[in-house]
VOVEXDO-451391 format. One record per residue (C-alpha): residue number from 1; z, y, x. Coordinates in steps of 0.05 Angstrom, whole numbers. Layout:
VOVEXDO-451391
+-----+--------+--------+--------+
!   k !     pz !     py !     px !
+-----+--------+--------+--------+
! NUM !      Z !      Y !      X !
...
+-----+--------+--------+--------+
end
This chain:
VOVEXDO-451391
+-----+--------+--------+--------+
!   k !     pz !     py !     px !
+-----+--------+--------+--------+
!   1 !    118 !   5489 !   2127 !
!   2 !     43 !   5483 !   2142 !
!   3 !     37 !   5427 !   2090 !
!   4 !     74 !   5471 !   2039 !
!   5 !     26 !   5529 !   2051 !
!   6 !    -34 !   5484 !   2045 !
!   7 !     -8 !   5454 !   1979 !
!   8 !      8 !   5524 !   1954 !
!   9 !    -62 !   5550 !   1971 !
!  10 !    -94 !   5488 !   1939 !
!  11 !    -53 !   5497 !   1876 !
!  12 !    -69 !   5571 !   1873 !
!  13 !   -143 !   5556 !   1880 !
!  14 !   -141 !   5504 !   1825 !
!  15 !   -102 !   5550 !   1779 !
!  16 !   -161 !   5599 !   1785 !
!  17 !   -208 !   5543 !   1765 !
!  18 !   -165 !   5527 !   1704 !
!  19 !   -181 !   5596 !   1677 !
!  20 !   -255 !   5588 !   1691 !
!  21 !   -302 !   5562 !   1638 !
!  22 !   -333 !   5496 !   1653 !
!  23 !   -409 !   5500 !   1653 !
!  24 !   -448 !   5452 !   1608 !
!  25 !   -521 !   5441 !   1593 !
!  26 !   -582 !   5429 !   1637 !
!  27 !   -557 !   5471 !   1696 !
!  28 !   -491 !   5433 !   1698 !
!  29 !   -526 !   5366 !   1693 !
!  30 !   -571 !   5385 !   1752 !
!  31 !   -509 !   5404 !   1793 !
!  32 !   -475 !   5339 !   1774 !
!  33 !   -534 !   5300 !   1800 !
!  34 !   -531 !   5338 !   1866 !
!  35 !   -456 !   5326 !   1873 !
!  36 !   -463 !   5253 !   1853 !
!  37 !   -515 !   5244 !   1909 !
!  38 !   -467 !   5278 !   1960 !
!  39 !   -409 !   5234 !   1937 !
!  40 !   -453 !   5171 !   1946 !
!  41 !   -473 !   5195 !   2016 !
!  42 !   -399 !   5206 !   2032 !
!  43 !   -382 !   5136 !   2007 !
!  44 !   -436 !   5105 !   2051 !
!  45 !   -413 !   5146 !   2111 !
!  46 !   -341 !   5124 !   2104 !
!  47 !   -362 !   5052 !   2092 !
!  48 !   -398 !   5054 !   2158 !
!  49 !   -334 !   5064 !   2198 !
!  50 !   -325 !   4990 !   2208 !
!  51 !   -397 !   4978 !   2232 !
!  52 !   -435 !   4989 !   2296 !
!  53 !   -475 !   5044 !   2260 !
!  54 !   -416 !   5090 !   2244 !
!  55 !   -446 !   5154 !   2216 !
!  56 !   -382 !   5181 !   2186 !
!  57 !   -363 !   5233 !   2238 !
!  58 !   -433 !   5262 !   2235 !
!  59 !   -429 !   5265 !   2159 !
!  60 !   -362 !   5302 !   2163 !
!  61 !   -390 !   5351 !   2215 !
!  62 !   -450 !   5366 !   2170 !
!  63 !   -414 !   5372 !   2103 !
!  64 !   -341 !   5390 !   2110 !
!  65 !   -323 !   5463 !   2110 !
!  66 !   -291 !   5486 !   2176 !
!  67 !   -228 !   5503 !   2136 !
!  68 !   -226 !   5442 !   2090 !
!  69 !   -160 !   5426 !   2056 !
!  70 !   -154 !   5351 !   2067 !
!  71 !    -90 !   5319 !   2041 !
!  72 !    -78 !   5245 !   2049 !
!  73 !    -40 !   5199 !   2001 !
!  74 !     21 !   5199 !   2048 !
!  75 !     26 !   5275 !   2044 !
!  76 !     -3 !   5288 !   2113 !
!  77 !    -61 !   5334 !   2122 !
!  78 !   -122 !   5334 !   2167 !
!  79 !   -166 !   5388 !   2197 !
!  80 !   -240 !   5377 !   2202 !
!  81 !   -235 !   5373 !   2278 !
!  82 !   -178 !   5322 !   2274 !
!  83 !   -214 !   5279 !   2224 !
!  84 !   -278 !   5279 !   2266 !
!  85 !   -239 !   5261 !   2329 !
!  86 !   -205 !   5203 !   2293 !
!  87 !   -271 !   5178 !   2265 !
!  88 !   -305 !   5182 !   2333 !
!  89 !   -248 !   5145 !   2367 !
!  90 !   -247 !   5093 !   2310 !
!  91 !   -176 !   5110 !   2293 !
!  92 !   -196 !   5104 !   2220 !
!  93 !   -234 !   5043 !   2198 !
!  94 !   -251 !   5033 !   2125 !
!  95 !   -259 !   4958 !   2114 !
!  96 !   -277 !   4968 !   2041 !
!  97 !   -276 !   5024 !   1990 !
!  98 !   -293 !   5020 !   1917 !
!  99 !   -298 !   5080 !   1870 !
! 100 !   -275 !   5078 !   1799 !
! 101 !   -298 !   5123 !   1742 !
! 102 !   -320 !   5190 !   1768 !
! 103 !   -316 !   5256 !   1731 !
! 104 !   -352 !   5318 !   1755 !
! 105 !   -338 !   5387 !   1726 !
! 106 !   -382 !   5447 !   1743 !
! 107 !   -361 !   5520 !   1745 !
! 108 !   -419 !   5567 !   1755 !
! 109 !   -494 !   5568 !   1745 !
! 110 !   -514 !   5523 !   1803 !
! 111 !   -527 !   5581 !   1851 !
! 112 !   -483 !   5608 !   1907 !
! 113 !   -410 !   5609 !   1888 !
! 114 !   -416 !   5550 !   1841 !
! 115 !   -357 !   5502 !   1846 !
! 116 !   -357 !   5428 !   1828 !
! 117 !   -293 !   5388 !   1820 !
! 118 !   -297 !   5312 !   1824 !
! 119 !   -241 !   5264 !   1805 !
! 120 !   -243 !   5190 !   1814 !
! 121 !   -202 !   5127 !   1828 !
! 122 !   -209 !   5086 !   1891 !
! 123 !   -187 !   5019 !   1917 !
! 124 !   -189 !   5016 !   1992 !
! 125 !   -175 !   4971 !   2051 !
! 126 !   -165 !   5019 !   2108 !
! 127 !   -139 !   5015 !   2179 !
! 128 !   -109 !   5079 !   2208 !
! 129 !    -84 !   5076 !   2280 !
! 130 !    -82 !   5001 !   2277 !
! 131 !    -41 !   4998 !   2212 !
! 132 !    -81 !   4964 !   2156 !
! 133 !    -65 !   4975 !   2082 !
! 134 !    -95 !   4960 !   2014 !
! 135 !    -82 !   5012 !   1961 !
! 136 !   -106 !   5046 !   1898 !
! 137 !   -110 !   5122 !   1891 !
! 138 !   -133 !   5179 !   1848 !
! 139 !   -174 !   5229 !   1888 !
! 140 !   -198 !   5300 !   1877 !
! 141 !   -256 !   5332 !   1914 !
! 142 !   -279 !   5405 !   1910 !
! 143 !   -349 !   5427 !   1930 !
! 144 !   -372 !   5499 !   1935 !
! 145 !   -444 !   5523 !   1943 !
! 146 !   -453 !   5576 !   1996 !
! 147 !   -520 !   5601 !   2023 !
! 148 !   -556 !   5547 !   1984 !
! 149 !   -514 !   5489 !   2014 !
! 150 !   -458 !   5449 !   1983 !
! 151 !   -395 !   5448 !   2026 !
! 152 !   -338 !   5399 !   2018 !
! 153 !   -278 !   5447 !   2016 !
! 154 !   -219 !   5405 !   1990 !
! 155 !   -200 !   5331 !   1985 !
! 156 !   -134 !   5307 !   1959 !
! 157 !   -112 !   5234 !   1951 !
! 158 !    -54 !   5213 !   1906 !
! 159 !    -20 !   5146 !   1899 !
! 160 !    -25 !   5115 !   1830 !
! 161 !     38 !   5123 !   1790 !
! 162 !     86 !   5065 !   1783 !
! 163 !     92 !   5028 !   1716 !
! 164 !    158 !   5063 !   1706 !
! 165 !    128 !   5131 !   1717 !
! 166 !     71 !   5115 !   1668 !
! 167 !    122 !   5094 !   1616 !
! 168 !    161 !   5160 !   1625 !
! 169 !     96 !   5199 !   1618 !
! 170 !     79 !   5162 !   1554 !
! 171 !    148 !   5177 !   1525 !
! 172 !    142 !   5250 !   1545 !
! 173 !     73 !   5254 !   1512 !
! 174 !    102 !   5226 !   1447 !
! 175 !    156 !   5280 !   1447 !
! 176 !    105 !   5336 !   1454 !
+-----+--------+--------+--------+
end
């Protein structure tokens, strides 16, 4: 039930964004640079989990909203506190992570209340509670600026579709 409510709230929030007008121009470009820098810092932090200089838990403490919606590829969700605990205990070790193309969309003027939505593909080699997997995903991150600071408020990871699902989608697109 908790997962359903989180997914419902996430969907409701994104439906509001769908009605918003994406910002373009110099202000949007400046925001995109800020978000790109934060995403690069996040990548470095998560890549540090397998090293003796693991900074990931500190990065999460400093940048994740207290009420972040964090949905994993397997459908489970994490709280900020749970993620920090796992990172500190080394229950999550990222052996490698590579980002694919990244798209950043900006809604707002760059001031408080501005929202940035980032989508990207990843290939990772991750170990969670001793279980190591290699996988590819699509991910979505949502950042909101409050009191002059960007906060990471939502992260959702999705498995890539199977070849069969891609074929069905292509057929459906032809029909429409």
